[in-house]
C-alpha positions as CSV (number, residue, x, y, z in Angstrom):
1,X,9.5,-5.0,18.2
2,X,7.8,-8.3,19.1
3,X,8.0,-10.0,22.4
4,X,11.0,-12.4,22.1
5,X,9.0,-15.1,24.1
6,X,6.1,-15.2,21.5
7,X,7.6,-18.0,19.3
8,X,4.8,-17.6,16.8
9,X,5.5,-13.9,16.3
10,X,9.2,-14.6,16.0
11,X,8.5,-16.9,13.1
12,X,5.8,-14.6,11.6
13,X,3.0,-17.2,12.2
14,X,-0.5,-17.2,13.4
15,X,-1.3,-19.6,16.3
16,X,-3.2,-22.0,14.1
17,X,-0.2,-22.7,11.8
18,X,0.2,-26.1,10.5
19,X,3.3,-28.2,10.9
20,X,4.2,-27.4,7.3
21,X,3.7,-23.6,7.9
22,X,6.1,-23.9,10.8
23,X,8.7,-25.6,8.8
24,X,8.5,-23.2,5.9
25,X,8.5,-20.2,8.2
26,X,11.5,-21.4,9.9
27,X,13.5,-22.0,6.8
28,X,12.5,-18.7,5.5
29,X,13.5,-16.9,8.7
30,X,16.7,-18.9,9.0
31,X,17.7,-17.9,5.4
32,X,16.9,-14.1,6.0
33,X,18.1,-13.7,9.5
34,X,21.3,-15.9,9.5
35,X,24.2,-14.3,11.4
36,X,26.4,-14.7,8.3
37,X,24.2,-12.0,6.6
38,X,23.1,-9.9,9.6
39,X,25.9,-8.7,11.7
40,X,24.2,-5.8,13.6
41,X,24.3,-5.8,17.3
42,X,21.7,-8.3,18.6
43,X,21.3,-10.2,15.4
44,X,23.1,-13.4,16.6
45,X,20.7,-13.5,19.7
46,X,17.8,-13.0,17.6
47,X,18.7,-15.9,15.3
48,X,19.1,-18.1,18.3
49,X,15.6,-17.1,19.4
50,X,14.3,-18.2,15.9
51,X,16.0,-21.6,16.4
52,X,14.5,-22.0,19.8
53,X,11.1,-21.2,18.5
54,X,11.3,-23.8,15.8
55,X,12.6,-26.5,18.2
56,X,9.5,-25.9,20.4
57,X,6.8,-25.4,17.8
58,X,8.0,-28.2,15.5
59,X,7.7,-30.8,18.4
60,X,4.0,-31.6,18.9
61,X,4.5,-32.3,22.7
62,X,6.6,-29.3,23.4
63,X,4.2,-27.2,21.2
64,X,1.2,-28.3,23.2
65,X,2.9,-27.5,26.5
66,X,4.0,-24.1,25.2
67,X,0.4,-23.4,23.9
68,X,-1.1,-24.3,27.3
69,X,1.1,-21.6,29.0
70,X,0.4,-18.8,26.5
71,X,-1.8,-15.9,27.6
72,X,-5.0,-15.3,25.6
73,X,-4.0,-13.9,22.1
74,X,-4.1,-10.1,22.0
75,X,-5.1,-8.3,18.7
76,X,-2.1,-8.0,16.7
77,X,-0.5,-4.5,16.2
78,X,-1.9,-2.8,13.1
79,X,0.9,-3.2,10.6
80,X,-1.1,-1.8,7.7
81,X,-4.5,-0.1,7.3
82,X,-6.6,-2.2,4.8
83,X,-9.7,-1.8,2.9
84,X,-11.6,-4.4,0.8
85,X,-14.3,-3.4,-1.7
86,X,-16.3,-5.6,-3.9
87,X,-18.0,-4.8,-7.2
88,X,-21.2,-6.5,-6.0
89,X,-22.7,-7.0,-2.5
90,X,-23.9,-10.6,-3.4
91,X,-23.5,-13.2,-6.1
92,X,-26.6,-14.4,-8.0
93,X,-27.8,-18.0,-7.9
94,X,-27.7,-18.6,-11.6
95,X,-26.7,-21.3,-14.3
96,X,-24.0,-19.2,-15.9
97,X,-20.5,-18.0,-14.8
98,X,-20.3,-14.5,-13.4
99,X,-17.7,-11.9,-12.6
100,X,-16.9,-10.2,-9.5
101,X,-14.1,-7.6,-8.9
102,X,-12.2,-7.1,-5.6
103,X,-10.4,-3.9,-4.8
104,X,-7.6,-4.2,-2.0
105,X,-5.9,-1.3,-0.5
106,X,-3.1,-1.4,2.0
107,X,-1.4,1.7,3.5
108,X,0.8,2.7,6.5
109,X,-1.3,3.1,9.6
110,X,-2.8,6.7,9.7
111,X,-2.0,7.2,13.3
112,X,1.6,5.9,13.2
113,X,4.7,8.2,13.5
114,X,6.8,8.3,10.4
115,X,9.9,6.2,11.1
116,X,13.3,7.1,9.6
117,X,13.7,6.5,5.9
118,X,15.0,3.0,5.3
119,X,18.6,2.5,4.2
120,X,19.0,1.2,0.5
121,X,21.0,-1.6,-0.8
122,X,20.8,-0.6,-4.5
123,X,22.6,-1.8,-7.6
124,X,22.3,-0.2,-11.1
125,X,22.8,-2.6,-14.0
126,X,23.6,-0.5,-17.1
127,X,23.4,-1.7,-20.7
128,X,26.7,-0.5,-22.4
129,X,26.1,-2.3,-25.7
130,X,26.9,-0.5,-29.0
131,X,23.2,0.5,-29.4
132,X,23.5,2.7,-26.3
133,X,26.2,4.9,-28.2
134,X,25.6,8.8,-27.9
135,X,22.8,10.4,-26.0
136,X,21.6,7.1,-24.4
137,X,24.9,6.4,-22.8
138,X,25.5,10.0,-21.8
139,X,22.2,10.5,-20.0
140,X,22.5,7.1,-18.3
141,X,25.9,7.8,-16.9
142,X,24.8,11.3,-15.7
143,X,21.8,9.8,-14.0
144,X,23.9,7.1,-12.3
145,X,26.1,9.9,-10.8
146,X,23.1,11.8,-9.7
147,X,21.7,8.8,-7.9
148,X,25.1,8.1,-6.3
149,X,25.2,11.6,-5.0
150,X,21.7,11.2,-3.4
151,X,22.7,8.2,-1.4
152,X,22.6,8.6,2.4
153,X,25.6,7.7,4.7
154,X,24.0,4.3,5.6
155,X,23.1,3.4,2.0
156,X,25.0,0.8,0.0
157,X,25.4,1.5,-3.8
158,X,26.9,-0.5,-6.7
159,X,27.1,-0.2,-10.5
160,X,27.4,-3.0,-13.0
161,X,27.7,-2.5,-16.8
162,X,27.2,-5.2,-19.4
163,X,27.3,-5.9,-23.0
164,X,28.3,-9.4,-24.1
165,X,30.0,-9.6,-20.7
166,X,29.6,-7.9,-17.4
167,X,32.0,-5.6,-15.6
168,X,31.8,-4.4,-12.0
169,X,32.2,-0.5,-12.1
170,X,31.5,0.3,-8.5
171,X,31.6,-2.5,-6.0
172,X,29.0,-2.3,-3.2
173,X,30.1,0.7,-1.2
174,X,28.7,3.1,1.4
175,X,28.1,6.6,0.2
176,X,31.1,8.2,2.0
177,X,33.4,6.1,-0.1
178,X,31.9,6.9,-3.5
179,X,32.8,10.5,-4.4
180,X,36.1,9.4,-5.9
181,X,34.5,6.7,-7.9
182,X,32.4,8.9,-10.2
183,X,35.1,8.8,-12.8
184,X,34.6,5.1,-13.2
185,X,31.1,5.7,-14.5
186,X,32.2,8.7,-16.7
187,X,34.8,6.4,-18.4
188,X,32.2,3.9,-19.6
189,X,32.2,3.5,-23.4
190,X,29.6,1.4,-25.4
191,X,30.7,-1.7,-27.2
192,X,29.6,-5.3,-27.9
193,X,26.2,-7.0,-27.9
194,X,23.4,-7.4,-25.3
195,X,23.5,-10.3,-22.8
196,X,21.3,-9.2,-19.9
197,X,21.9,-12.3,-17.7
198,X,25.6,-11.5,-17.2
199,X,24.7,-8.1,-15.9
200,X,21.8,-9.4,-13.7
201,X,23.9,-12.0,-12.1
202,X,26.8,-9.7,-11.2
203,X,24.3,-7.1,-9.9
204,X,22.5,-9.8,-7.8
205,X,25.8,-10.9,-6.4
206,X,26.7,-7.4,-5.3
207,X,23.3,-7.0,-3.5
208,X,23.4,-10.4,-1.9
209,X,26.8,-9.6,-0.2
210,X,25.0,-7.0,1.9
211,X,21.4,-8.1,1.8
212,X,19.6,-7.3,5.1
213,X,15.9,-7.5,6.1
214,X,15.9,-4.1,7.7
215,X,16.6,-2.2,4.4
216,X,15.4,-2.0,0.9
217,X,17.2,-4.4,-1.4
218,X,16.7,-3.5,-5.0
219,X,18.3,-3.9,-8.5
220,X,17.4,-1.6,-11.4
221,X,18.2,-2.8,-14.9
222,X,18.5,-0.1,-17.6
223,X,18.6,-1.3,-21.2
224,X,17.6,-0.3,-24.8
225,X,17.9,-3.7,-26.4
226,X,16.9,-7.3,-26.4
227,X,18.8,-10.2,-24.9
228,X,18.8,-13.5,-26.8
229,X,19.0,-17.0,-25.5
230,X,19.3,-16.2,-21.7
231,X,15.8,-15.2,-20.9
232,X,15.1,-18.4,-18.9
233,X,18.3,-17.9,-16.9
234,X,17.3,-14.3,-16.1
235,X,13.9,-15.5,-14.8
236,X,15.4,-18.2,-12.6
237,X,17.7,-15.5,-11.1
238,X,14.7,-13.2,-10.5
239,X,12.9,-16.1,-8.6
240,X,16.0,-16.5,-6.4
241,X,16.1,-12.7,-5.8
242,X,12.5,-12.8,-4.8
243,X,13.3,-15.5,-2.3
244,X,16.0,-13.3,-0.8
245,X,13.7,-10.2,-0.5
246,X,15.4,-8.5,-3.4
247,X,13.3,-6.5,-5.9
248,X,14.1,-6.1,-9.5
249,X,12.8,-3.2,-11.7
250,X,13.6,-2.4,-15.3
251,X,13.7,0.7,-17.5
252,X,13.6,0.3,-21.2
253,X,14.7,3.2,-23.4
254,X,13.4,3.6,-27.0
255,X,11.5,0.9,-28.8
256,X,13.8,-2.1,-29.5
257,X,13.8,-3.8,-26.0
258,X,11.4,-6.7,-25.0
259,X,8.7,-5.2,-22.9
260,X,7.0,-8.6,-22.1
261,X,10.3,-9.9,-20.8
262,X,10.9,-6.9,-18.6
263,X,7.4,-7.0,-17.3
264,X,7.8,-10.7,-16.3
265,X,11.2,-10.1,-14.7
266,X,10.0,-7.3,-12.5
267,X,6.6,-8.7,-11.6
268,X,8.1,-11.9,-10.3
269,X,9.9,-9.9,-7.6
270,X,7.3,-7.1,-6.9
271,X,9.3,-4.7,-8.9
272,X,8.1,-2.5,-11.9
273,X,8.9,-2.0,-15.5
274,X,9.2,1.5,-16.8
275,X,9.4,3.0,-20.3
276,X,10.8,6.2,-21.7
277,X,10.7,7.0,-25.4
278,X,13.4,9.8,-25.1
279,X,16.7,9.4,-23.3
280,X,16.1,12.9,-21.8
281,X,13.3,11.4,-19.6
282,X,15.6,8.8,-18.0
283,X,16.8,10.9,-15.1
284,X,13.3,12.0,-14.0
285,X,11.9,8.5,-14.2
286,X,14.8,6.9,-12.2
287,X,15.0,9.7,-9.6
288,X,11.3,9.3,-8.9
289,X,11.8,5.5,-8.5
290,X,14.7,6.1,-6.0
291,X,12.4,8.4,-4.0
292,X,9.7,5.9,-3.8
293,X,12.2,3.1,-2.7
294,X,13.5,5.5,0.0
295,X,9.9,6.1,1.3
296,X,9.0,2.4,1.6
297,X,7.1,1.6,4.8
298,X,7.1,-2.1,3.8
299,X,9.7,-3.2,1.4
300,X,8.2,-6.6,0.6
301,X,4.5,-7.7,0.6
302,X,3.8,-11.2,-0.4
303,X,0.3,-12.7,-0.8
304,X,0.1,-16.5,-0.3
305,X,-3.3,-17.8,-1.2
306,X,-5.6,-20.6,-2.2
307,X,-8.5,-20.5,-4.6
308,X,-11.4,-22.9,-4.0
309,X,-12.6,-25.2,-6.7
310,X,-15.0,-23.5,-9.0
311,X,-13.4,-20.1,-8.6
312,X,-10.9,-18.7,-11.0
313,X,-8.6,-15.7,-10.4
314,X,-8.5,-14.4,-14.0
315,X,-6.7,-11.1,-13.6
316,X,-4.7,-9.3,-11.0
317,X,-3.4,-5.7,-11.4
318,X,-1.4,-3.4,-9.1
319,X,-3.0,0.1,-9.7
320,X,-0.5,2.1,-7.5
321,X,2.1,3.2,-6.4
322,X,3.4,1.7,-9.7
323,X,0.9,0.2,-12.1
324,X,1.5,-3.3,-13.4
325,X,0.1,-6.8,-14.1
326,X,0.7,-9.3,-11.2
327,X,1.2,-13.0,-11.3
328,X,-2.0,-15.1,-10.9
329,X,0.0,-17.7,-9.0
330,X,0.7,-18.0,-5.2
331,X,2.8,-16.4,-3.8
332,X,1.9,-13.1,-5.5
333,X,4.6,-10.4,-4.9
334,X,2.8,-7.1,-4.5
335,X,5.7,-4.8,-4.2
336,X,6.4,-2.1,-1.5
337,X,4.0,-0.1,0.6
338,X,5.1,3.5,0.2
339,X,4.5,6.1,2.9
340,X,1.7,8.5,2.0
341,X,0.8,6.3,-1.1
342,X,-1.5,3.3,-0.7
343,X,-0.8,0.0,-2.3
344,X,-4.0,-0.8,-4.5
345,X,-4.8,-4.0,-6.1
346,X,-7.7,-5.0,-8.4
347,X,-8.6,-8.6,-8.9
348,X,-11.0,-10.2,-11.3
349,X,-12.7,-13.5,-10.3
350,X,-14.9,-15.8,-12.4
351,X,-17.4,-17.8,-10.4
352,X,-18.8,-21.0,-11.9
353,X,-22.5,-21.9,-11.5
354,X,-21.8,-25.0,-9.3
355,X,-20.4,-22.9,-6.5
356,X,-23.4,-20.6,-5.9
357,X,-25.7,-23.3,-4.6
358,X,-24.6,-22.3,-0.9
359,X,-25.6,-19.4,1.2
360,X,-22.1,-17.8,0.8
361,X,-18.9,-18.7,-1.1
362,X,-15.2,-18.0,-0.3
363,X,-13.5,-16.5,-3.3
364,X,-10.1,-16.4,-1.8
365,X,-8.3,-17.5,1.3
366,X,-4.8,-16.1,2.0
367,X,-2.3,-14.3,4.2
368,X,-0.3,-11.2,3.6
369,X,3.4,-11.3,4.7
370,X,4.8,-7.9,5.4
371,X,8.5,-6.9,5.8
372,X,8.5,-3.6,7.6
373,X,11.7,-1.5,6.9
374,X,11.8,-0.3,10.5
375,X,11.4,-3.6,12.4
376,X,14.1,-6.2,13.1
377,X,11.8,-9.2,13.3
378,X,9.2,-10.9,11.1
379,X,5.7,-9.4,11.4
380,X,2.8,-11.7,12.0
381,X,1.0,-12.4,8.7
382,X,-2.3,-10.6,8.0
383,X,-5.2,-13.1,7.2
384,X,-7.3,-12.2,4.2
385,X,-10.5,-14.1,3.4
386,X,-12.8,-12.8,0.7
387,X,-16.4,-14.1,1.2
388,X,-19.6,-13.1,-0.6
389,X,-23.2,-14.0,0.2
390,X,-25.3,-15.7,-2.5
391,X,-28.8,-14.4,-3.3
392,X,-31.8,-15.2,-5.6
393,X,-32.2,-11.6,-6.4
394,X,-30.2,-9.3,-8.6
395,X,-27.8,-7.0,-6.7
396,X,-29.1,-3.5,-7.3
397,X,-26.4,-1.7,-5.3
398,X,-24.1,0.6,-7.3
399,X,-20.4,-0.3,-6.9
400,X,-18.1,2.2,-5.0
401,X,-16.5,5.1,-6.9
402,X,-13.1,3.4,-6.3
403,X,-14.2,0.3,-8.0
404,X,-15.8,2.0,-10.9
405,X,-12.9,4.3,-11.4
406,X,-10.3,1.6,-11.3
407,X,-12.4,-0.5,-13.8
408,X,-12.7,2.4,-16.2
409,X,-9.0,3.1,-16.1
410,X,-8.1,-0.6,-16.4
411,X,-10.5,-0.9,-19.4
412,X,-8.2,1.3,-21.4
413,X,-5.2,-0.9,-20.6
414,X,-7.0,-4.0,-21.4
415,X,-8.3,-2.8,-24.8
416,X,-4.6,-2.5,-25.9
417,X,-3.8,-5.7,-24.3
418,X,-6.5,-7.4,-26.2
419,X,-5.4,-5.8,-29.5
420,X,-1.9,-7.2,-28.9
421,X,-3.2,-10.7,-28.4
422,X,-5.4,-10.5,-31.6
423,X,-2.4,-9.3,-33.6
424,X,-0.4,-12.3,-32.3
425,X,-3.4,-14.6,-33.3
426,X,-3.7,-12.9,-36.8
427,X,-7.1,-11.3,-36.0
428,X,-6.0,-8.0,-37.5
429,X,-9.6,-6.5,-38.1
430,X,-10.6,-7.1,-34.5
431,X,-7.3,-5.6,-33.2
432,X,-7.8,-2.5,-35.3
433,X,-11.4,-2.2,-34.0
434,X,-10.3,-2.4,-30.4
435,X,-7.7,0.4,-31.0
436,X,-10.3,2.6,-32.5
437,X,-12.5,2.0,-29.4
438,X,-9.4,2.8,-27.3
439,X,-8.9,6.0,-29.2
440,X,-12.5,7.1,-28.7
441,X,-12.2,6.7,-24.8
442,X,-8.8,8.4,-24.7
443,X,-10.3,11.4,-26.7
444,X,-13.2,11.6,-24.2
445,X,-10.5,11.9,-21.4
446,X,-8.5,14.6,-23.2
447,X,-5.6,12.2,-24.0
448,X,-5.3,13.4,-27.7
449,X,-1.7,12.5,-28.1
450,X,-2.3,8.9,-26.9
451,X,-5.5,8.6,-28.9
452,X,-3.6,9.7,-32.1
453,X,-1.0,7.0,-31.5
454,X,-3.7,4.4,-31.1
455,X,-5.3,5.4,-34.5
456,X,-1.9,5.4,-36.2
457,X,-1.3,1.8,-34.9
458,X,-4.7,0.7,-36.0
459,X,-3.8,1.8,-39.5
460,X,-0.3,0.2,-39.2
461,X,-1.9,-3.1,-38.2
462,X,-4.2,-3.0,-41.3
463,X,-1.2,-2.3,-43.7
464,X,1.6,-4.3,-42.1
465,X,-0.2,-6.9,-40.0
466,X,1.7,-5.8,-36.9
467,X,2.2,-3.1,-34.3
468,X,5.1,-0.8,-34.8
469,X,7.7,-1.3,-31.9
470,X,7.5,2.3,-30.6
471,X,3.7,2.7,-31.0
472,X,2.9,-0.6,-29.1
473,X,5.1,0.5,-26.1
474,X,3.7,4.1,-26.2
475,X,0.1,2.7,-26.0
476,X,0.9,0.0,-23.4
477,X,2.8,2.2,-21.0
478,X,0.7,5.3,-21.7
479,X,-2.6,3.5,-20.8
480,X,-0.8,2.0,-17.8
481,X,0.3,5.4,-16.6
482,X,-3.3,6.5,-16.5
483,X,-3.8,4.1,-13.7
484,X,-1.6,6.1,-11.4
485,X,-2.4,9.5,-12.8
486,X,-4.6,10.5,-9.9
487,X,-7.7,11.3,-12.0
488,X,-11.0,11.1,-10.0
489,X,-14.1,9.4,-11.2
490,X,-15.5,12.9,-12.1
491,X,-12.6,13.4,-14.6
492,X,-13.6,10.4,-16.6
């Protein structure tokens, strides 16, 4: 709990915040902590404190007077343990672009006591279109009931079903009210087409009714098909959800759904996209997801950053707890920090020759905003600056095992990614070659099934000038799963 007289801490700001920082922080805090949404004891008084903080800090004279009376700033409480590793200790002064990789790790403080599990505000959005007929529908209904039975008394749970229109099956309810509602899920019958936006919008509206900063607010979309014509509306809604602190994750069943769309939808909120080839795997995958949400130390981590001229952030990937490509734009939604599992990010920077004429260069300047699930007020942002010295001599140091291991794992994912891009560009021979290289690496790691799939897809590309729907997803999500498999460097 922060000191209520520390106006900077109330708004989640550092003391050197600009006027624009203060304005943005106030509107963010006012949106998230407004009494209309937060009715727990003390919420109204807390919101009034936020208003007072803004009135003082937004007025230059009042702020100067306030700052003059502040005691010396104390080191902020450790919100997250963090590590930063670089692939090279220095950059070389040279006339060509050069790559450098940065490994970021955030975890709950090692010496902190485990707080109670956060409450969930969870909505399942279920595809009930005709293609879900049979086993898919049966397994999804059984899984939804299992999840409902796992809800704690303080949790809020809702279910929406959609085809070419959405239907509210279970309104947002606390768990003690839900046992009599299981029959509503059992009675679901597939029919109609697939319009994902209708389901997402209704699910979002159920979550927003009870959205609260001190809980995990999350929507899980389950589908086996493609939506047509409403992708932009879905993405706009995802951005609104992100602004409200709501995460969206997606689970695709089988081979016909649009994996790129689901990836984009999830990554814009810090969520994850998941794939199961068999409906029998739905329950295991979703129950693992619910367990991670229930173990969140920080529900929302957002990285706001600036990249200096001459530096390019070319790639950003979340390695764990759930692997996935991240947005390259600020703000970057990193997803939750789960207790006993660190949040690991790998970034790839390209440094242009004109920037290495100085003694050191700044790759990245940003701040990490953290929403702790056991705190009632904003946490002060964590400042992150990535700086490397410049040298005239080649760096001879060997990168750390974490960097090397992450790059070796990521190489497999990026080989299939490159093959997909080459197929789109009509470069079929190159795509087939990359898949053969991928298969060789997979065999070396003992991943024979996935290697065989890569070889079959290489042959499919040569014959049909395309991936198969199922093979492409198996390779994409199979290589992605290796990033969180827990294999050590010695295993590679």
